[in-house]
N, C-alpha and C positions, 0 to 999 in steps of 0.2 A: 280764781273763780269770782272775784268781786265784780268783774265786768259782766259775767253771765247773770248774776243776781241782779245787777242794775238793769240789765236788759229785761229780764222777767218782770221786775217790779214796775218798769215803765209801761208795761202792757197788762200784766195780770194783777197788779196791785201789791200791796205790802205783804212781804213774807211774814206769816204769823207763826211758823214753826217748821221744823225739819226732823225727819227720822234718820237715825244713824243706821248704817248697814247691820244686818243681823250678826250675832256672835258667830265667828267662824267663817265669815264671808271672805272671799278672795280679796287680796290687796287691790286697791283701786275701785272697789265696788262703790257705785254712786249712792248718794243720799236721795231721799224723796222729800220735797219741800211743798208746803201749802201756802197759797197766795189768795188774798181777798181784796175787794174793793178796787178792782182794776177798770179797764175801759168798757168791759161788759158788765152792766149793773146786775146785781143779784147772782153773780157767778163766782164760784170757788174753784180754783185751779190747783192741780198738783203737777209737779215736774220733777224729773230726775235732775240732779246737779252733779256733774262729774262723769256721766257716761261718755261724753264726747271725747274724753282723754284716751279712750280706747278705739282705735280704728277698726270698723266692722266692715266686712266684705259682703257684697251683694252678688250672688251667683249669675243673675241674668244680665247684669250690666258689667260685671267683671271689674268693679270699682270698689274703692274703700270710701266709707262715709264716717263722719263724726256726728253722732246723733244725740239728742236729748229727747226723752219721751214727755208727752204732755196730755193730760186729761182734764176735762172741765165738767162741772155739774151746777145746776141751780142750787143755791144755798137755801134749802127749805128744811133742812134737818135741825132739830133742837139740841142734839148732842152727838158727839162722835164725828168721825170723818168718812164713814162709809168704807167701801171696798177699794177705792182707787189707789190709796197708798200701797196696799198689799199687791194689787195688780201690777202697778208700775215696778215695784220691787221685784216681783216674780219675773216679769218680762225682761227687765234689765239684766237679771241674773242669768236668764236663758240666753240672751244675746251675748253677754260676756263669756259664757261657758262655751257657746258654739262658735263665737267669733264672726257670726253672720249678721248682717244688717236686715232691718225690715224697712220697706218703703211704703208709700201710700198705696193702699189697695191690697197689701199683703195680709194674709189671715194668720193670727197667732193663736194656736190652741192653748186653752187654759185647763188647769186640772178640774175635774168634776166636782171636787169638794169646795165649799165655800165656808169660811169661818163665820160664826154667828156675829151679827153686827151688835155693837154695844148699845 
């Protein structure tokens, strides 16, 4: 995965941390990493690291894809990381469980409850 981290850091900035998969997660569950100070000023990015190891099938194209998920936000919070790490972790888990890929324009339903932000 060093090449993937290098690729992300060349665009998204320095990786400042990563979250391990939750306890009891399936073997191969990706991490979520946070990047700052990249090519877009004032942006904090989150990306899965390792999801691409699992080939995911997309029903309308009948092809397999190797994906990583990415989410970005303006860095204007004074503490915490917001909801993006949890959202990426949830979506990556859903993709791995279903074996299905998502592509641009696909809608991913999220649970109705949101944890309180720190």
